[in-house]
C-alpha positions in Angstrom: 10.9 -10.5 -6.5 9.8 -7.6 -4.5 5.9 -7.7 -3.7 3.6 -5.8 -1.6 0.1 -7.2 -1.5 -2.8 -5.3 0.1 -6.1 -6.9 1.6 -9.1 -5.5 3.4 -10.9 -3.3 1.2 -15.2 -3.9 0.9 -17.9 -1.6 1.0 -19.3 -0.5 4.5 -21.2 2.2 4.9 -20.3 5.7 6.3 -19.7 5.6 10.2 -18.2 2.3 10.0 -14.7 0.3 9.9 -12.1 -1.4 8.0 -9.1 -2.6 8.7 -6.5 -3.1 5.4 -3.1 -4.7 5.8 -0.7 -5.0 3.8 2.2 -8.2 3.8 5.5 -8.2 2.0 7.6 -11.2 0.8 11.2 -10.3 -1.0 12.5 -7.9 1.1 12.5 -7.5 5.0 10.4 -3.4 6.0 12.5 -3.7 9.4 14.0 -1.0 8.0 11.5 0.7 5.8 9.3 3.5 6.3 5.5 2.2 5.2 3.3 4.7 3.9 -0.6 4.2 2.9 -2.2 6.1 0.0 -4.9 6.0 -1.9 -6.4 7.6 -4.5 -10.2 8.2 -6.4 -11.2 8.6 -10.1 -9.8 11.3 -11.7 -7.5 12.6 -9.0 -4.2 12.4 -8.0 -2.6 9.5 -5.7 -2.5 11.6 -2.2 -0.5 10.8 1.0 -3.1 9.4 4.1 -0.5 8.2 6.8 3.2 7.0 7.4 5.2 4.9 10.2 8.5 5.3 10.2 11.4 2.9 11.2 11.0 3.4 15.3 7.0 3.7 14.9 6.6 7.5 14.7 3.3 8.0 12.6 2.5 10.9 10.0 -1.2 10.8 9.0 -2.7 13.4 6.5 -5.2 16.5 8.3 -8.4 14.4 6.4 -8.0 11.9 8.4 -6.2 12.4 12.0 -8.2 11.0 15.3 -10.1 8.3 12.0 -7.2 6.2 11.0 -4.3 5.0 12.7 -1.5 3.0 10.9 0.6 0.2 12.7 3.4 -2.1 11.7 4.4 -5.7 12.6 8.5 -6.1 11.5 8.2 -9.5 12.8 5.2 -10.8 10.3 6.6 -8.1 7.6 3.4 -6.4 7.3 2.0 -3.2 8.2 -2.3 -2.0 8.5 -4.2 0.7 8.8 -7.7 0.5 11.4 -10.0 3.1 9.3 -12.8 4.2 11.4 -15.5 6.7 11.2 -15.3 6.7 7.4 -17.2 9.3 5.1 -17.6 8.7 1.6 -15.3 11.3 1.0 -12.6 8.5 2.1 -13.9 5.8 -1.2 -10.8 5.6 -3.9 -8.6 2.5 -4.1 -5.7 2.6 -1.0 -2.5 1.2 -2.0 0.6 0.4 0.7 4.2 1.6 -0.2 7.6 1.4 1.5 10.3 3.9 1.1 13.5 4.6 3.2 13.1 8.0 3.7 11.4 9.4 7.2 8.7 11.3 6.9 8.3 10.4 3.9 4.3 12.0 2.3 5.8 12.1 -1.3 5.0 9.2 -4.0 8.7 9.6 -5.1 9.7 9.2 -2.0 9.1 5.9 -2.2 10.2 2.1 -4.1 8.2 -0.7 -3.6 4.3 -0.3 -3.9 1.0 -3.0 -3.5 -1.6 -3.4 -6.6 -4.1 -1.8 -4.0 -7.3 -2.7 -2.2 -11.1 -0.4 -2.8 -12.7 0.8 -0.3 -16.1 2.0 -0.9 -18.1 4.2 1.8 -21.4 4.7 0.9 -24.0 7.4 2.7 
């Protein structure tokens, strides 16, 4: 049973910060590239950030300089620190595990969490 579980979403004012966490069970995160995606109502799921086996980081242009992805293989976890949040960041955020690096497309990931909602108010 492979399961990824996100946590840390919530409501925050514009300019604020949130830290999302994703814990995996039923698999070791160590050999995977780990990613964060987000999806707003009526829109396609879009790439946010990814981190590779050795720590290489990749970001969507829209979040560069504001978001930071990190991983802790010992804890089987991946994190997304979000700063200077904007209303446009409002979406359901999903973590995922894949085997390709870099991986910026939905189809490149094998496992997905259920999502956690992030809402940024003006």
